[in-house]
N, CA and C atoms as an extended XYZ file, in Angstrom:
576
Properties=species:S:1:pos:R:3:atomname:S:1:resname:S:1:resid:I:1 pbc="F F F"
N         0.003       15.550      -17.818 N   MET     1
C        -0.218       14.690      -16.681 CA  MET     1
C        -1.632       14.939      -16.173 C   MET     1
N        -1.844       14.872      -14.886 N   THR     2
C        -3.184       14.983      -14.339 CA  THR     2
C        -3.117       15.022      -12.826 C   THR     2
N        -4.231       15.307      -12.199 N   THR     3
C        -4.376       15.097      -10.765 CA  THR     3
C        -5.748       14.486      -10.533 C   THR     3
N        -5.756       13.395       -9.774 N   ILE     4
C        -6.988       12.685       -9.441 CA  ILE     4
C        -6.977       12.470       -7.931 C   ILE     4
N        -8.141       12.641       -7.300 N   ALA     5
C        -8.253       12.450       -5.851 CA  ALA     5
C        -9.486       11.621       -5.531 C   ALA     5
N        -9.364       10.786       -4.494 N   VAL     6
C       -10.512       10.054       -3.958 CA  VAL     6
C       -10.623       10.359       -2.472 C   VAL     6
N       -11.864       10.398       -1.984 N   VAL     7
C       -12.114       10.708       -0.575 CA  VAL     7
C       -13.270        9.844       -0.087 C   VAL     7
N       -13.147        9.397        1.150 N   LYS     8
C       -14.218        8.655        1.819 CA  LYS     8
C       -14.519        9.378        3.129 C   LYS     8
N       -15.788        9.790        3.287 N   LYS     9
C       -16.154       10.528        4.503 CA  LYS     9
C       -17.664       10.500        4.700 C   LYS     9
N       -18.076       10.299        5.938 N   ASN    10
C       -19.479       10.389        6.344 CA  ASN    10
C       -20.431        9.600        5.445 C   ASN    10
N       -20.056        8.368        5.127 N   GLY    11
C       -20.954        7.493        4.373 CA  GLY    11
C       -20.914        7.654        2.872 C   GLY    11
N       -19.984        8.446        2.353 N   TYR    12
C       -19.872        8.641        0.900 CA  TYR    12
C       -18.427        8.464        0.436 C   TYR    12
N       -18.286        8.060       -0.811 N   ALA    13
C       -16.984        8.013       -1.478 CA  ALA    13
C       -17.076        8.938       -2.677 C   ALA    13
N       -16.005        9.657       -2.965 N   ALA    14
C       -16.004       10.602       -4.083 CA  ALA    14
C       -14.687       10.511       -4.840 C   ALA    14
N       -14.749       10.878       -6.113 N   ILE    15
C       -13.568       10.947       -6.959 CA  ILE    15
C       -13.643       12.248       -7.753 C   ILE    15
N       -12.498       12.897       -7.926 N   ALA    16
C       -12.426       14.127       -8.731 CA  ALA    16
C       -11.182       14.061       -9.603 C   ALA    16
N       -11.270       14.664      -10.775 N   ALA    17
C       -10.140       14.687      -11.704 CA  ALA    17
C       -10.121       16.013      -12.451 C   ALA    17
N        -8.929       16.424      -12.842 N   ASP    18
C        -8.822       17.604      -13.687 CA  ASP    18
C        -9.186       17.204      -15.121 C   ASP    18
N        -9.148       18.150      -16.040 N   THR    19
C        -9.549       17.879      -17.427 CA  THR    19
C        -8.483       18.277      -18.446 C   THR    19
N        -7.277       18.555      -17.992 N   LEU    20
C        -6.213       18.990      -18.893 CA  LEU    20
C        -5.456       17.791      -19.463 C   LEU    20
N        -5.129       17.865      -20.746 N   THR    21
C        -4.249       16.889      -21.385 CA  THR    21
C        -2.993       17.623      -21.814 C   THR    21
N        -1.835       17.031      -21.505 N   LYS    22
C        -0.550       17.631      -21.890 CA  LYS    22
C         0.158       16.722      -22.878 C   LYS    22
N         0.768       17.318      -23.878 N   TRP    23
C         1.613       16.620      -24.848 CA  TRP    23
C         2.915       17.394      -24.896 C   TRP    23
N         3.908       16.965      -24.140 N   GLY    24
C         5.147       17.723      -24.054 CA  GLY    24
C         4.878       19.065      -23.406 C   GLY    24
N         5.253       20.143      -24.068 N   SER    25
C         4.992       21.470      -23.514 CA  SER    25
C         3.628       22.012      -23.933 C   SER    25
N         2.959       21.305      -24.840 N   GLY    26
C         1.631       21.735      -25.281 CA  GLY    26
C         0.554       21.254      -24.332 C   GLY    26
N        -0.560       21.979      -24.301 N   LYS    27
C        -1.672       21.554      -23.456 CA  LYS    27
C        -2.982       21.680      -24.209 C   LYS    27
N        -3.873       20.755      -23.908 N   GLU    28
C        -5.206       20.743      -24.492 CA  GLU    28
C        -6.204       20.842      -23.348 C   GLU    28
N        -6.852       21.990      -23.241 N   SER    29
C        -7.784       22.207      -22.131 CA  SER    29
C        -9.197       21.793      -22.525 C   SER    29
N       -10.051       21.724      -21.525 N   ALA    30
C       -11.451       21.369      -21.745 CA  ALA    30
C       -12.161       22.382      -22.643 C   ALA    30
N       -11.618       23.579      -22.776 N   ALA    31
C       -12.218       24.572      -23.670 CA  ALA    31
C       -12.134       24.128      -25.133 C   ALA    31
N       -11.190       23.226      -25.444 N   TYR    32
C       -10.976       22.782      -26.813 CA  TYR    32
C       -11.236       21.297      -27.032 C   TYR    32
N       -11.270       20.514      -25.980 N   ILE    33
C       -11.447       19.066      -26.084 CA  ILE    33
C       -12.805       18.697      -25.493 C   ILE    33
N       -13.706       18.227      -26.339 N   ALA    34
C       -15.061       17.903      -25.894 CA  ALA    34
C       -15.091       16.692      -24.967 C   ALA    34
N       -14.198       15.725      -25.171 N   ASN    35
C       -14.194       14.531      -24.320 CA  ASN    35
C       -13.055       14.591      -23.306 C   ASN    35
N       -13.021       15.651      -22.536 N   SER    36
C       -11.928       15.881      -21.579 CA  SER    36
C       -12.138       15.208      -20.226 C   SER    36
N       -13.327       14.648      -19.984 N   ASP    37
C       -13.610       14.006      -18.695 CA  ASP    37
C       -12.762       12.751      -18.560 C   ASP    37
N       -11.990       12.652      -17.492 N   LYS    38
C       -11.099       11.519      -17.273 CA  LYS    38
C       -11.738       10.427      -16.419 C   LYS    38
N       -12.910       10.698      -15.864 N   ILE    39
C       -13.579        9.727      -14.997 CA  ILE    39
C       -14.443        8.802      -15.851 C   ILE    39
N       -14.249        7.506      -15.650 N   VAL    40
C       -14.968        6.478      -16.390 CA  VAL    40
C       -15.919        5.774      -15.421 C   VAL    40
N       -17.172        5.615      -15.821 N   LYS    41
C       -18.164        4.929      -14.987 CA  LYS    41
C       -18.295        3.492      -15.470 C   LYS    41
N       -18.130        2.553      -14.525 N   VAL    42
C       -18.287        1.130      -14.814 CA  VAL    42
C       -19.250        0.583      -13.767 C   VAL    42
N       -20.507        0.435      -14.122 N   GLY    43
C       -21.516        0.044      -13.139 CA  GLY    43
C       -21.619        1.116      -12.074 C   GLY    43
N       -21.437        0.724      -10.805 N   SER    44
C       -21.504        1.701       -9.708 CA  SER    44
C       -20.123        2.206       -9.312 C   SER    44
N       -19.119        1.914      -10.136 N   THR    45
C       -17.736        2.322       -9.856 CA  THR    45
C       -17.329        3.467      -10.760 C   THR    45
N       -16.652        4.458      -10.180 N   PHE    46
C       -16.060        5.558      -10.941 CA  PHE    46
C       -14.551        5.408      -10.832 C   PHE    46
N       -13.843        5.443      -11.976 N   LEU    47
C       -12.396        5.313      -11.950 CA  LEU    47
C       -11.750        6.294      -12.908 C   LEU    47
N       -10.511        6.652      -12.603 N   ALA    48
C        -9.750        7.570      -13.457 CA  ALA    48
C        -8.277        7.216      -13.340 C   ALA    48
N        -7.569        7.348      -14.464 N   GLY    49
C        -6.170        6.968      -14.501 CA  GLY    49
C        -5.238        8.116      -14.804 C   GLY    49
N        -4.018        7.964      -14.324 N   SER    50
C        -2.952        8.922      -14.570 CA  SER    50
C        -1.921        8.254      -15.473 C   SER    50
N        -1.732        8.821      -16.637 N   GLY    51
C        -0.821        8.271      -17.635 CA  GLY    51
C        -1.213        8.837      -18.984 C   GLY    51
N        -0.955        8.107      -20.023 N   SER    52
C        -1.312        8.551      -21.368 CA  SER    52
C        -2.812        8.823      -21.466 C   SER    52
N        -3.170        9.864      -22.214 N   ALA    53
C        -4.583       10.193      -22.407 CA  ALA    53
C        -5.336        9.055      -23.088 C   ALA    53
N        -4.632        8.197      -23.792 N   THR    54
C        -5.264        7.071      -24.476 CA  THR    54
C        -5.886        6.098      -23.483 C   THR    54
N        -5.369        6.037      -22.268 N   PHE    55
C        -5.884        5.069      -21.306 CA  PHE    55
C        -7.345        5.312      -20.967 C   PHE    55
N        -7.826        6.555      -20.957 N   LYS    56
C        -9.239        6.770      -20.638 CA  LYS    56
C       -10.126        6.180      -21.730 C   LYS    56
N        -9.683        6.221      -22.970 N   ILE    57
C       -10.454        5.626      -24.070 CA  ILE    57
C       -10.378        4.105      -23.987 C   ILE    57
N        -9.196        3.589      -23.680 N   ILE    58
C        -9.042        2.140      -23.525 CA  ILE    58
C        -9.956        1.635      -22.414 C   ILE    58
N        -9.982        2.320      -21.262 N   LEU    59
C       -10.827        1.882      -20.152 CA  LEU    59
C       -12.303        1.906      -20.548 C   LEU    59
N       -12.736        2.953      -21.231 N   ARG    60
C       -14.131        3.022      -21.676 CA  ARG    60
C       -14.441        1.881      -22.646 C   ARG    60
N       -13.536        1.636      -23.578 N   ASP    61
C       -13.759        0.577      -24.554 CA  ASP    61
C       -13.769       -0.796      -23.889 C   ASP    61
N       -12.754       -1.096      -23.111 N   TYR    62
C       -12.635       -2.415      -22.493 CA  TYR    62
C       -13.818       -2.726      -21.582 C   TYR    62
N       -14.171       -1.798      -20.697 N   PHE    63
C       -15.229       -2.074      -19.732 CA  PHE    63
C       -16.630       -1.993      -20.341 C   PHE    63
N       -16.748       -1.549      -21.586 N   SER    64
C       -18.053       -1.557      -22.255 CA  SER    64
C       -18.333       -2.884      -22.960 C   SER    64
N       -17.350       -3.764      -23.021 N   ARG    65
C       -17.514       -5.059      -23.676 CA  ARG    65
C       -18.480       -5.933      -22.864 C   ARG    65
N       -19.410       -6.604      -23.565 N   PRO    66
C       -20.415       -7.409      -22.853 CA  PRO    66
C       -19.828       -8.569      -22.044 C   PRO    66
N       -18.724       -9.156      -22.485 N   ARG    67
C       -18.181      -10.330      -21.781 CA  ARG    67
C       -17.194       -9.974      -20.674 C   ARG    67
N       -16.882       -8.719      -20.527 N   VAL    68
C       -16.008       -8.303      -19.430 CA  VAL    68
C       -16.883       -8.196      -18.182 C   VAL    68
N       -16.497       -8.900      -17.142 N   ALA    69
C       -17.279       -8.901      -15.900 CA  ALA    69
C       -16.398       -8.393      -14.765 C   ALA    69
N       -16.166       -7.076      -14.722 N   PRO    70
C       -15.269       -6.548      -13.692 CA  PRO    70
C       -15.885       -6.633      -12.304 C   PRO    70
N       -15.035       -6.857      -11.334 N   LYS    71
C       -15.453       -6.825       -9.934 CA  LYS    71
C       -14.536       -5.844       -9.215 C   LYS    71
N       -15.153       -4.932       -8.485 N   PHE    72
C       -14.421       -3.901       -7.775 CA  PHE    72
C       -14.809       -3.879       -6.292 C   PHE    72
N       -15.055       -5.064       -5.715 N   ASP    73
C       -15.574       -5.140       -4.350 CA  ASP    73
C       -14.516       -5.016       -3.264 C   ASP    73
N       -13.308       -5.475       -3.546 N   ASP    74
C       -12.248       -5.487       -2.543 CA  ASP    74
C       -10.913       -5.564       -3.281 C   ASP    74
N        -9.787       -5.412       -2.564 N   PRO    75
C        -8.498       -5.419       -3.251 CA  PRO    75
C        -8.237       -6.659       -4.111 C   PRO    75
N        -8.623       -7.846       -3.650 N   LEU    76
C        -8.357       -9.057       -4.419 CA  LEU    76
C        -9.182       -9.106       -5.707 C   LEU    76
N       -10.451       -8.753       -5.639 N   SER    77
C       -11.270       -8.768       -6.863 CA  SER    77
C       -10.802       -7.696       -7.842 C   SER    77
N       -10.357       -6.568       -7.343 N   ILE    78
C        -9.826       -5.521       -8.218 CA  ILE    78
C        -8.532       -6.004       -8.872 C   ILE    78
N        -7.672       -6.647       -8.097 N   PHE    79
C        -6.430       -7.195       -8.644 CA  PHE    79
C        -6.723       -8.179       -9.767 C   PHE    79
N        -7.655       -9.083       -9.563 N   ARG    80
C        -7.999      -10.069      -10.593 CA  ARG    80
C        -8.572       -9.394      -11.838 C   ARG    80
N        -9.402       -8.388      -11.645 N   THR    81
C        -9.936       -7.625      -12.780 CA  THR    81
C        -8.794       -6.975      -13.551 C   THR    81
N        -7.835       -6.401      -12.831 N   TRP    82
C        -6.717       -5.705      -13.480 CA  TRP    82
C        -5.756       -6.674      -14.150 C   TRP    82
N        -5.596       -7.875      -13.619 N   GLN    83
C        -4.757       -8.876      -14.271 CA  GLN    83
C        -5.334       -9.221      -15.649 C   GLN    83
N        -6.660       -9.399      -15.727 N   ARG    84
C        -7.303       -9.681      -17.034 CA  ARG    84
C        -7.143       -8.495      -17.972 C   ARG    84
N        -7.331       -7.276      -17.451 N   LEU    85
C        -7.152       -6.082      -18.276 CA  LEU    85
C        -5.725       -5.995      -18.790 C   LEU    85
N        -4.737       -6.280      -17.956 N   HIS    86
C        -3.334       -6.175      -18.375 CA  HIS    86
C        -3.043       -7.086      -19.571 C   HIS    86
N        -3.562       -8.297      -19.546 N   ALA    87
C        -3.355       -9.219      -20.673 CA  ALA    87
C        -3.969       -8.645      -21.956 C   ALA    87
N        -5.131       -8.046      -21.837 N   VAL    88
C        -5.792       -7.447      -23.000 CA  VAL    88
C        -5.051       -6.189      -23.452 C   VAL    88
N        -4.518       -5.419      -22.510 N   LEU    89
C        -3.733       -4.236      -22.878 CA  LEU    89
C        -2.586       -4.622      -23.812 C   LEU    89
N        -1.927       -5.715      -23.517 N   LYS    90
C        -0.799       -6.170      -24.342 CA  LYS    90
C        -1.271       -6.760      -25.667 C   LYS    90
N        -2.295       -7.605      -25.615 N   ASP    91
C        -2.719       -8.340      -26.806 CA  ASP    91
C        -3.547       -7.516      -27.786 C   ASP    91
N        -4.411       -6.654      -27.277 N   GLU    92
C        -5.350       -5.957      -28.156 CA  GLU    92
C        -5.114       -4.455      -28.277 C   GLU    92
N        -4.506       -3.856      -27.257 N   TYR    93
C        -4.271       -2.412      -27.302 CA  TYR    93
C        -2.796       -2.073      -27.524 C   TYR    93
N        -1.965       -3.097      -27.676 N   PHE    94
C        -0.551       -2.949      -28.052 CA  PHE    94
C         0.269       -2.169      -27.020 C   PHE    94
N         0.005       -2.442      -25.741 N   LEU    95
C         0.773       -1.833      -24.665 CA  LEU    95
C         2.249       -2.201      -24.792 C   LEU    95
N         3.110       -1.199      -24.734 N   LEU    96
C         4.547       -1.424      -24.652 CA  LEU    96
C         4.901       -1.432      -23.181 C   LEU    96
N         5.213       -2.595      -22.658 N   THR    97
C         5.424       -2.695      -21.214 CA  THR    97
C         6.697       -2.011      -20.761 C   THR    97
N         7.726       -1.961      -21.598 N   GLY    98
C         8.943       -1.199      -21.316 CA  GLY    98
C         9.452       -1.319      -19.913 C   GLY    98
N         9.668       -2.521      -19.450 N   ASN    99
C        10.112       -2.718      -18.068 CA  ASN    99
C        11.478       -2.110      -17.815 C   ASN    99
N        11.626       -1.547      -16.644 N   ASP   100
C        12.915       -1.089      -16.138 CA  ASP   100
C        13.673       -2.323      -15.672 C   ASP   100
N        14.976       -2.287      -15.706 N   LYS   101
C        15.776       -3.453      -15.299 CA  LYS   101
C        15.520       -3.853      -13.852 C   LYS   101
N        15.026       -2.925      -13.021 N   ASP   102
C        14.744       -3.233      -11.624 CA  ASP   102
C        13.316       -3.721      -11.390 C   ASP   102
N        12.481       -3.696      -12.432 N   ASP   103
C        11.107       -4.167      -12.287 CA  ASP   103
C        11.076       -5.681      -12.139 C   ASP   103
N        10.284       -6.150      -11.214 N   THR   104
C        10.098       -7.594      -11.074 CA  THR   104
C         8.831       -8.054      -11.790 C   THR   104
N         7.952       -7.105      -12.122 N   LEU   105
C         6.717       -7.398      -12.847 CA  LEU   105
C         6.575       -6.427      -14.020 C   LEU   105
N         5.841       -6.848      -15.031 N   GLU   106
C         5.528       -5.953      -16.143 CA  GLU   106
C         4.645       -4.814      -15.656 C   GLU   106
N         4.870       -3.645      -16.200 N   SER   107
C         4.072       -2.480      -15.840 CA  SER   107
C         2.909       -2.309      -16.800 C   SER   107
N         1.763       -1.930      -16.256 N   SER   108
C         0.619       -1.550      -17.090 CA  SER   108
C         0.733       -0.095      -17.536 C   SER   108
N         1.710        0.632      -16.999 N   ARG   109
C         2.093        1.977      -17.424 CA  ARG   109
C         1.126        3.090      -17.023 C   ARG   109
N         0.205        2.821      -16.089 N   PHE   110
C        -0.634        3.897      -15.570 CA  PHE   110
C        -1.171        3.516      -14.201 C   PHE   110
N        -1.476        4.533      -13.407 N   ASP   111
C        -2.051        4.351      -12.082 CA  ASP   111
C        -3.513        4.772      -12.132 C   ASP   111
N        -4.328        4.176      -11.277 N   VAL   112
C        -5.767        4.427      -11.297 CA  VAL   112
C        -6.273        4.587       -9.862 C   VAL   112
N        -7.230        5.479       -9.693 N   LEU   113
C        -7.988        5.575       -8.448 CA  LEU   113
C        -9.430        5.250       -8.766 C   LEU   113
N       -10.125        4.644       -7.802 N   LEU   114
C       -11.543        4.361       -8.016 CA  LEU   114
C       -12.327        4.559       -6.740 C   LEU   114
N       -13.597        4.911       -6.927 N   ALA   115
C       -14.539        5.099       -5.823 CA  ALA   115
C       -15.811        4.351       -6.175 C   ALA   115
N       -16.338        3.618       -5.209 N   ASN   116
C       -17.591        2.896       -5.420 CA  ASN   116
C       -18.255        2.656       -4.067 C   ASN   116
N       -19.408        2.002       -4.032 N   PRO   117
C       -20.086        1.780       -2.757 CA  PRO   117
C       -19.281        0.964       -1.743 C   PRO   117
N       -18.227        0.291       -2.184 N   ARG   118
C       -17.389       -0.502       -1.282 CA  ARG   118
C       -16.246        0.316       -0.681 C   ARG   118
N       -15.942        1.502       -1.257 N   GLY   119
C       -14.880        2.332       -0.716 CA  GLY   119
C       -14.064        3.032       -1.777 C   GLY   119
N       -12.824        3.367       -1.413 N   ILE   120
C       -11.903        4.036       -2.337 CA  ILE   120
C       -10.629        3.189       -2.435 C   ILE   120
N       -10.138        3.045       -3.656 N   PHE   121
C        -9.026        2.144       -3.924 CA  PHE   121
C        -8.069        2.779       -4.919 C   PHE   121
N        -6.843        2.269       -4.917 N   GLY   122
C        -5.850        2.674       -5.906 CA  GLY   122
C        -5.217        1.447       -6.527 C   GLY   122
N        -4.893        1.549       -7.812 N   ILE   123
C        -4.235        0.471       -8.539 CA  ILE   123
C        -2.958        1.052       -9.125 C   ILE   123
N        -1.818        0.500       -8.724 N   GLY   124
C        -0.537        0.967       -9.228 CA  GLY   124
C        -0.221        0.365      -10.587 C   GLY   124
N         0.784        0.904      -11.230 N   ALA   125
C         1.173        0.455      -12.564 CA  ALA   125
C         1.566       -1.020      -12.586 C   ALA   125
N         2.022       -1.546      -11.454 N   HIS   126
C         2.379       -2.968      -11.384 CA  HIS   126
C         1.249       -3.788      -10.776 C   HIS   126
N         0.049       -3.208      -10.777 N   ARG   127
C        -1.184       -3.845      -10.345 CA  ARG   127
C        -1.276       -4.067       -8.834 C   ARG   127
N        -0.524       -3.307       -8.085 N   THR   128
C        -0.692       -3.293       -6.637 CA  THR   128
C        -2.023       -2.616       -6.344 C   THR   128
N        -2.830       -3.197       -5.495 N   VAL   129
C        -4.129       -2.616       -5.155 CA  VAL   129
C        -4.126       -2.249       -3.682 C   VAL   129
N        -4.526       -1.013       -3.407 N   GLN   130
C        -4.612       -0.555       -2.025 CA  GLN   130
C        -5.999        0.007       -1.765 C   GLN   130
N        -6.500       -0.271       -0.577 N   GLU   131
C        -7.765        0.319       -0.136 CA  GLU   131
C        -7.422        1.443        0.830 C   GLU   131
N        -8.014        2.610        0.618 N   TYR   132
C        -7.717        3.778        1.445 CA  TYR   132
C        -8.837        4.008        2.455 C   TYR   132
N        -8.459        4.463        3.632 N   SER   133
C        -9.442        4.675        4.690 CA  SER   133
C       -10.026        6.086        4.693 C   SER   133
N        -9.274        7.072        4.182 N   LYS   134
C        -9.740        8.456        4.186 CA  LYS   134
C        -9.661        9.106        2.809 C   LYS   134
N        -8.444        9.159        2.233 N   PHE   135
C        -8.255        9.847        0.959 CA  PHE   135
C        -6.945        9.432        0.323 C   PHE   135
N        -6.812        9.769       -0.965 N   TYR   136
C        -5.545        9.604       -1.663 CA  TYR   136
C        -5.599       10.416       -2.949 C   TYR   136
N        -4.433       10.615       -3.561 N   ALA   137
C        -4.344       11.350       -4.828 CA  ALA   137
C        -3.210       10.763       -5.658 C   ALA   137
N        -3.330       10.890       -6.981 N   ILE   138
C        -2.278       10.471       -7.900 CA  ILE   138
C        -2.105       11.537       -8.974 C   ILE   138
N        -0.993       11.450       -9.692 N   GLY   139
C        -0.725       12.354      -10.806 CA  GLY   139
C         0.333       13.382      -10.458 C   GLY   139
N         0.512       14.320      -11.360 N   SER   140
C         1.582       15.312      -11.190 CA  SER   140
C         1.334       16.258      -10.021 C   SER   140
N         0.089       16.426       -9.627 N   GLY   141
C        -0.240       17.303       -8.503 CA  GLY   141
C        -0.484       16.557       -7.208 C   GLY   141
N         0.025       15.324       -7.111 N   THR   142
C        -0.219       14.485       -5.931 CA  THR   142
C         0.104       15.186       -4.624 C   THR   142
N         1.316       15.724       -4.492 N   ASP   143
C         1.726       16.329       -3.222 CA  ASP   143
C         0.820       17.486       -2.821 C   ASP   143
N         0.448       18.286       -3.799 N   LEU   144
C        -0.430       19.425       -3.516 CA  LEU   144
C        -1.818       18.951       -3.089 C   LEU   144
N        -2.350       17.975       -3.808 N   ALA   145
C        -3.682       17.455       -3.497 CA  ALA   145
C        -3.694       16.791       -2.119 C   ALA   145
N        -2.673       15.981       -1.838 N   LEU   146
C        -2.613       15.330       -0.529 CA  LEU   146
C        -2.479       16.348        0.597 C   LEU   146
N        -1.711       17.396        0.381 N   GLY   147
C        -1.588       18.448        1.387 CA  GLY   147
C        -2.914       19.123        1.666 C   GLY   147
N        -3.648       19.426        0.611 N   ALA   148
C        -4.967       20.052        0.777 CA  ALA   148
C        -5.911       19.122        1.529 C   ALA   148
N        -5.885       17.844        1.200 N   LEU   149
C        -6.756       16.882        1.875 CA  LEU   149
C        -6.377       16.713        3.346 C   LEU   149
N        -5.094       16.638        3.613 N   TYR   150
C        -4.628       16.493        4.990 CA  TYR   150
C        -5.055       17.703        5.840 C   TYR   150
N        -4.940       18.874        5.263 N   ALA   151
C        -5.234       20.102        6.011 CA  ALA   151
C        -6.725       20.334        6.219 C   ALA   151
N        -7.580       19.752        5.370 N   THR   152
C        -9.008       20.082        5.435 CA  THR   152
C        -9.927       18.907        5.718 C   THR   152
N        -9.410       17.693        5.756 N   TYR   153
C       -10.269       16.504        5.879 CA  TYR   153
C       -11.192       16.568        7.098 C   TYR   153
N       -10.701       17.025        8.227 N   ASP   154
C       -11.496       17.029        9.457 CA  ASP   154
C       -12.451       18.215        9.579 C   ASP   154
N       -12.489       19.097        8.601 N   ASP   155
C       -13.425       20.224        8.599 CA  ASP   155
C       -14.851       19.665        8.513 C   ASP   155
N       -15.665       19.894        9.546 N   PRO   156
C       -17.020       19.319        9.540 CA  PRO   156
C       -17.917       19.887        8.435 C   PRO   156
N       -17.554       21.013        7.870 N   GLY   157
C       -18.344       21.611        6.801 CA  GLY   157
C       -18.044       21.043        5.422 C   GLY   157
N       -17.078       20.139        5.322 N   ARG   158
C       -16.691       19.582        4.027 CA  ARG   158
C       -17.072       18.105        3.939 C   ARG   158
N       -17.765       17.765        2.844 N   ASP   159
C       -18.103       16.374        2.596 CA  ASP   159
C       -17.094       15.762        1.622 C   ASP   159
N       -17.265       14.484        1.310 N   ALA   160
C       -16.314       13.771        0.447 CA  ALA   160
C       -16.173       14.446       -0.913 C   ALA   160
N       -17.281       14.843       -1.519 N   LEU   161
C       -17.230       15.448       -2.851 CA  LEU   161
C       -16.510       16.793       -2.830 C   LEU   161
N       -16.821       17.644       -1.867 N   SER   162
C       -16.172       18.956       -1.829 CA  SER   162
C       -14.681       18.821       -1.529 C   SER   162
N       -14.297       17.829       -0.727 N   LEU   163
C       -12.879       17.603       -0.437 CA  LEU   163
C       -12.128       17.129       -1.684 C   LEU   163
N       -12.720       16.187       -2.419 N   ALA   164
C       -12.070       15.685       -3.637 CA  ALA   164
C       -11.889       16.821       -4.640 C   ALA   164
N       -12.928       17.635       -4.803 N   ARG   165
C       -12.828       18.792       -5.716 CA  ARG   165
C       -11.734       19.760       -5.254 C   ARG   165
N       -11.723       20.072       -3.959 N   LEU   166
C       -10.731       21.001       -3.413 CA  LEU   166
C        -9.313       20.504       -3.678 C   LEU   166
N        -9.082       19.218       -3.535 N   ALA   167
C        -7.752       18.654       -3.770 CA  ALA   167
C        -7.283       18.926       -5.195 C   ALA   167
N        -8.161       18.715       -6.169 N   VAL   168
C        -7.780       18.916       -7.570 CA  VAL   168
C        -7.666       20.410       -7.890 C   VAL   168
N        -8.556       21.219       -7.354 N   VAL   169
C        -8.474       22.669       -7.574 CA  VAL   169
C        -7.160       23.212       -7.002 C   VAL   169
N        -6.767       22.737       -5.832 N   THR   170
C        -5.498       23.166       -5.231 CA  THR   170
C        -4.331       22.786       -6.125 C   THR   170
N        -4.330       21.555       -6.628 N   ALA   171
C        -3.255       21.124       -7.525 CA  ALA   171
C        -3.229       21.979       -8.791 C   ALA   171
N        -4.388       22.297       -9.337 N   ALA   172
C        -4.456       23.101      -10.562 CA  ALA   172
C        -3.899       24.507      -10.355 C   ALA   172
N        -4.003       25.005       -9.146 N   GLU   173
C        -3.493       26.347       -8.854 CA  GLU   173
C        -1.967       26.412       -8.959 C   GLU   173
N        -1.290       25.310       -8.612 N   PHE   174
C         0.170       25.350       -8.528 CA  PHE   174
C         0.907       24.395       -9.459 C   PHE   174
N         0.238       23.419      -10.037 N   ASP   175
C         0.869       22.421      -10.909 CA  ASP   175
C         0.524       22.736      -12.362 C   ASP   175
N         1.535       22.931      -13.212 N   ASP   176
C         1.264       23.327      -14.599 CA  ASP   176
C         0.757       22.176      -15.474 C   ASP   176
N         0.664       20.976      -14.931 N   ALA   177
C         0.136       19.849      -15.695 CA  ALA   177
C        -1.248       19.433      -15.201 C   ALA   177
N        -1.886       20.285      -14.409 N   THR   178
C        -3.239       20.049      -13.909 CA  THR   178
C        -4.075       21.264      -14.278 C   THR   178
N        -5.240       21.024      -14.880 N   GLY   179
C        -6.048       22.153      -15.330 CA  GLY   179
C        -7.530       21.999      -15.033 C   GLY   179
N        -8.161       23.122      -14.833 N   LEU   180
C        -9.601       23.182      -14.575 CA  LEU   180
C       -10.356       23.178      -15.904 C   LEU   180
N       -11.610       22.816      -15.874 N   PRO   181
C       -12.475       22.531      -14.735 CA  PRO   181
C       -12.235       21.132      -14.169 C   PRO   181
N       -12.827       20.916      -13.004 N   VAL   182
C       -12.769       19.626      -12.327 CA  VAL   182
C       -14.055       18.873      -12.625 C   VAL   182
N       -13.955       17.568      -12.859 N   THR   183
C       -15.139       16.717      -12.901 CA  THR   183
C       -15.100       15.849      -11.653 C   THR   183
N       -16.262       15.510      -11.121 N   ALA   184
C       -16.300       14.744       -9.876 CA  ALA   184
C       -17.600       13.960       -9.778 C   ALA   184
N       -17.530       12.877       -9.043 N   ASN   185
C       -18.700       12.040       -8.795 CA  ASN   185
C       -18.632       11.514       -7.372 C   ASN   185
N       -19.807       11.202       -6.807 N   LYS   186
C       -19.837       10.601       -5.484 CA  LYS   186
C       -20.841        9.451       -5.477 C   LYS   186
N       -20.606        8.520       -4.556 N   VAL   187
C       -21.510        7.383       -4.365 CA  VAL   187
C       -21.693        7.176       -2.873 C   VAL   187
N       -22.886        6.681       -2.530 N   LYS   188
C       -23.153        6.333       -1.135 CA  LYS   188
C       -22.472        5.010       -0.840 C   LYS   188
N       -21.803        4.929        0.295 N   LEU   189
C       -21.124        3.706        0.686 CA  LEU   189
C       -22.141        2.659        1.148 C   LEU   189
N       -21.884        1.420        0.813 N   ALA   190
C       -22.739        0.320        1.236 CA  ALA   190
C       -22.595        0.121        2.736 C   ALA   190
N       -23.666       -0.271        3.383 N   ALA   191
C       -23.606       -0.575        4.813 CA  ALA   191
C       -22.775       -1.838        5.012 C   ALA   191
N       -21.914       -1.806        6.009 N   THR   192
C       -21.082       -2.989        6.264 CA  THR   192
C       -21.391       -3.645        7.573 C   THR   192
């Protein structure tokens, strides 16, 4: 699994992710995997997903295509970008949607967090898009990361990047599916 956190504070947005890959009870750490970074850069947007390790390669491949014109400015533009990606996931990357009988929509089978000059956002497996005002986390260490963020967000000595890193480091301490080192990026928020 993984732990990913996004934070918005004092004019900056940041994203942090662990670097561990798990396959059942086995684990592949950054000490052995050269391409362990889960954060994908698309223009001025940084995004990372929680789900199969293949999704980080799919995201890098899809968003590197010249005719893909992603927009990550607000929840609606992100939703439209993800709707196009979902169709390609099925047609070209052979996504098995595997809907549960209670699902009303097909699942893309992974959750994503992103940080860019417009803010911090989350995309659920059913393509629900949410904009966050302070912070959020996804993955197996979600509860731990959110607890760390809740307890430390108002500390004046911590900026967005250090908070995002702290969230993932905290999860790695207690969650066996989250592993160090942490990768992280920050962007200056656009004036509104």
